[in-house]
Each structure stands twice: as C-alpha cells, then as structure tokens.
N, C-alpha and C positions, 0 to 999 in steps of 0.2 A: 139558592139550590138548586131552586127550578129550574129559575131560566140557566144556568151550569148545564144542569142535566140534559136541557132540551136544547143546546148546543151541542153539545158531545152526540147524542145522537142524532142532529142533524148532518155533522160534520162526516160521520159514518155513511148517514144514507147518500149524502153527494160522494164521498171516496168509491164507492159502491157504483152510483149511476156515471162517475166519471170514466171507470175501468170499465163499465159494456163501451161506454162510447167509443173507448180508446181502443178495442177491439176490433170494433168495426169498421175502424179510421180507412179501413182501405175499400170499403164499398160504400163510402160517403157518395151521395148522389144531393142536386138541390133540395130537394126533397127532406132527406136525414139531414142534413145542414139545418136548413130552419128548424126541422125537431130538437135539433141539439140543441138551437139557439131559444128557444121554448122553454125545454128542461130547465135551463140553468136561470133562466127568467120565473118560472114558475117555481122553483125552489128558492129565490132570492125573496118573493112577495111571500109566500110561505112562512120566512124565518124572520120578516121584515121587522117584526116587534121586539123578538128574542133581542136582533140587534141592537134595534134602537135602547131596548133595556138594559144594556147590556154596556153600552157608549154612557148612559146617564149614570149607573152604574159607579163605571171606571172615573168618569168624572166628580162627582162627591168623594171619592175616595181620595183624588188629586186634592180636591180642596181640602180636604180634613187634614192630609197630610202639612198641608203648608199652614192650616191652624197651630197643628200644634208647634211646627218651628218655630212660630212665632206669639206663644203663650210668653204671660209675663215671669219675668225670673223674679217672682217675690220671694221665695224663700230664701236664696242668694243674697237678694238685695240685703236683707235685713241684716243677715250673718256678717258678708264681707263689704256691704255699702253699695252704691248706687256705679262708682266706677268699674268692681271687679263684675258687677253683675253686667254692665251693656259690653265690656271684652269678653264675656263668655259668651251672650248670645251672639255678637259679631264670630267670633272663630266659629262658632257650631255654625253660623249661617256660609262662612267659606270665604268671610273677608278678613280684616286685617287691622289690628288697632295700634298705633303709636300713644303712650304715656308722656306726660307735662315731664321736660329736661332728660330725657330718654331720645339718642337717637334710632335706635334698632326700633323697625317697627316685628310685634307678635303677630305671627302669620300663624295657619290651620295646621303647617308642619311642624311646628315647635310649641304646641298648646299641652301636652303635656307636660314640658317644663313651665309653663307658664302656670301650670294647676299647683306645681311641686312648691312653688313661690308664690304663692296667691295671696299669701296675707302680706307680703310684700307691697302689694298696692293698693291696698285698704283704703290709704290715705294721699294716694298719688292721682289726681284727675288725669280723665283720659284729653287727650289734645287732639287727637284727630285719628278718623273712621276711613277706612277705604271698603266699600258693601257695593262693590262693583257687582252687577249681577247675577245677586243672591235675591231669594225670594221673599225681602220686608215687605210686610202690607203694613196698614192703618193700626195692628193691633202691635203688632211687632216693635212699631215705633215706637211704643210705649217704655221699652225698655235704652232709649237714644235719649229721650227727654230730660232724665235727668242729669244727664252731661253737661252741668254750667260754667264749664272751663271748654268745651269745644270748639274749635278754630277753625278745622276744615273737615267738613264731610262730602264724601263723594258716593253718589246714589245713580249715577248711570248703569245704563241697561237693567235698571232694576223691571224686574217685568210688571209686580203686582203696585207699584209706586204708582196714585193715582193722586186726581185735586181734590180730594180729601188729606190725604198724608201731608200734602204743602202747608193745607190750612193748620195743622200742627206745628208746624217750624218755627210760629211766635216766640215758643219757649225757650228756643235758641238763641233771640236775639241778642242778648248781653255779649256773645260774644262769638258767635260766626261770624269769621271773615273769611273762607270761600266754601263754593258750594258746586258740587258739579251734578246735573239732570241732563246731560247727555244721553241720546239713542233709549229715554223711556219712552214705551208705546203708550200710555195713557195719562200722557199729562199734555192738558192743554190752556188754552190761554185763561181761565179760569182761574185755574189751581198758580197759574205764575202772578195773577194779580195777588195774591195772597204772600207775594215776597216783601209787600211793601213793610215789612214792620222788620225786616233784615238791614237794619239801617247801617250795620257796622259790615257789612258784604265789600267788600273790595276786589274778588274775582268770582264771575257766577258762570257758567257754561250752560247753556241751553241749546245747543246745536241736538241735529238731525233727531226733531220731536214729532213726531210723523200724524201727530192728532191738533198738531198748532195749525189752524188753515193759512195763515198769512205769516209767515215767521219773518220776513225781512221787520213789516211794521210794527210786531209784538217787540221785537227788538227792540226798534227804537222805541217804543212805550214802555220797556221794562227801563233804559238806561233813563227814562226819566224819571221813571219810579225811582231809582235810586243812583242817582247822580252821580255819587262818589264810587261807583263798582264798575271796574273791566267786564264787559258782557261780551261772550264769545256767542256769536251762533253763525245764519247764513250769511256767509261772505259776500253773496250777491245784496245784501240789504246795505252795505257800505255805501252803493248807488246810491239809492235814497235817497243820503245826509248829504252828497254836494249838491253845492247850485246850481240854477240851471247853465251857467252860463259856466261852468265847469263841469259839466257832463261831460264822460266819453263821446266822442262822436260814435253815430251808427255806421257802421262799414257797410249796409245794404242801402244808406243813404246816397244819391247819387251827390252831396256837397260834402261827401265825407272824401271825398279822393283827390 
C-alpha cells in the first residue's frame, strides 16, 4: 500500500511538472531543453526504487497465479477418480482432452456439458491430452501422471515446462506413444535425455527449442536413444545423417558447377 501511495503521488507530481513544461514549450531554448531532460531523469531516479518494488510485486503475483492454476486436484480425484480430475485440470488450463473410445474432443467451450455428465467418465481412461500453450508447471503435472492409459500428449509452447518436468514423464512410459514439446522455451538437452524411459514412443516433436544449443546433433542423439520413434526436429539435421559422398554439393564451391 505504501508503494502504491508513493507511486500515485509521484504520478501527480510528474503530471504537474509535465503540464508546466508543456506550457513553456514556445520558449524552449537549448538550456531549457537540458533542464527538461534533467527534471525527467531526476524524477525517475527519485522513484526508481518504488518502481522496482512494484515490478517485483507484480512478478510474485503472477507466480502465485500460476501456482494456483497448477494445484493438485486431490479432492476431485478422491471423489471422481484420476480421469475426471485430469480432464478438469486440463480444461481449466484451456486445453482439450479425449477419452478412450470417444471420437470427439472435449474443449473449454463445452466444459459445462462435460461437468453435467461428469459421472459418466469416472471409469473411462483419458486417451489424449492437448495442453498446447497452457501454463502447466512441475506441480501441475501431478494431475496428468495418474493417467496410465494416456497415449498422446501435446505440451508444445508451454512456457513453464522445463527439464525437471520431463524427468517426471517416465511415469507415463507404459502407454505414451506421441509427445510434442515443440516451441517450449525452457527445455534443453538435459531434459530430453530423461525421455529414454519412453520406449513406447512412436512420434516425438522436439522442434523449435531455443534452449537446445545444438538441435541437429541433439535430434540424432535422441533418435539413437529412441530407435523406434520418429523424431521431428531441425530440418538441417537431415544433412548430418548423410554419408560424406552423398552430401549435397556446396553451392559456394567452384567444384559444384
């Protein structure tokens, strides 16, 4: 409250100064221009600490919001079972789920219909989860790991997914066949190495991972780690797999013409 009060007073003070400066705009001289810059810099300097405190407060508020969204749905799981609890968690995150032997996906826009018939899904395993772009973190994964019949899981573009999260996916090794991690900014080679447990994987998307230093080499190593899995990654990695005599010619070389 003190920080907000100070910022409020600071804004009023600056607005007053700005109006006075604007009213003198027709009389601006090089000296007055320098004075205007000095006044602005002095104001920012005086209130820098308050602005930093506000930024830290907003950051902590955002972290608290993410943690609330990733809480464990223990009560729902005890009442309706892990399939329903996992589905509600994903729907609240903005993702979609598909139950076994059902053709249609359940999405956030028909969540109310799902909740009305929730008891019908107590004994129906969740077959696929699309959590693309969701704010799932290490804690939130606890709601998905009991889905022992899960075959397809899309976690692409999840901003909070990191290497520690991937270290927990071994609990889905018995069923998981498709996994997408494309576009996750916090996943590196260390996390991908944890996927060696997922020997039933048939398709893995590890494209567009900015934290991976050498995507081509990483893709090759992942393919060796999961020999029965189709690994999607950097397109240019394909050139590294060609034998030397089958490499495409270098267009910059005089011998290529």
